[in-house]
C-alpha positions in Angstrom: 0.0 0.0 0.0 1.4 3.4 -1.0 1.4 6.2 1.4 -0.6 9.3 0.2 1.6 12.1 -1.2 1.0 15.6 0.0 2.0 18.9 -1.6 4.1 20.5 1.2 4.0 23.9 -0.6 0.2 23.9 -0.6 0.1 22.9 3.1 2.6 25.7 3.9 0.6 28.3 2.0 -2.6 27.2 3.8 -1.0 27.3 7.2 0.6 30.7 6.5 -2.8 32.2 5.3 -4.3 31.1 8.6 -1.6 32.5 11.0 -0.1 35.4 9.2 -2.2 38.0 10.9 -2.3 36.2 14.2 -1.5 38.1 17.5 -0.6 34.8 19.2 3.2 34.2 19.3 2.5 30.4 19.8 1.1 30.2 16.3 4.5 31.3 14.9 6.4 29.1 17.3 4.3 26.1 16.1 5.0 27.0 12.5 8.7 27.3 13.1 8.8 24.0 15.0 6.6 22.0 12.7 7.1 23.7 9.3 6.5 21.7 6.1 9.5 20.8 4.1 10.9 23.9 2.2 8.6 26.2 4.2 8.4 29.6 2.4 7.6 31.8 5.3 10.3 31.0 7.9 11.8 34.5 7.9 8.4 36.1 8.1 7.4 33.8 10.9 10.5 34.5 12.9 10.2 38.3 12.4 6.5 38.1 13.5 7.4 36.0 16.6 10.1 38.5 17.6 7.7 41.4 17.1 5.0 39.8 19.2 7.4 38.7 21.9 8.8 42.3 22.0 5.3 43.7 22.4 4.6 41.3 25.2 7.8 42.3 27.0 7.0 46.1 26.8 
């Protein structure tokens, strides 16, 4: 039995669409921890996480 194949780029786009405007740093932590292969938004997620963490610290 063959395992189903998934389009990691499509999954990455879908996840990013859901979290990109989030105000929850944990959304970006989860993305960075569990990113699909060849994730396209790593830099953006890290920047957003830093921004949100800085806002929480202020």
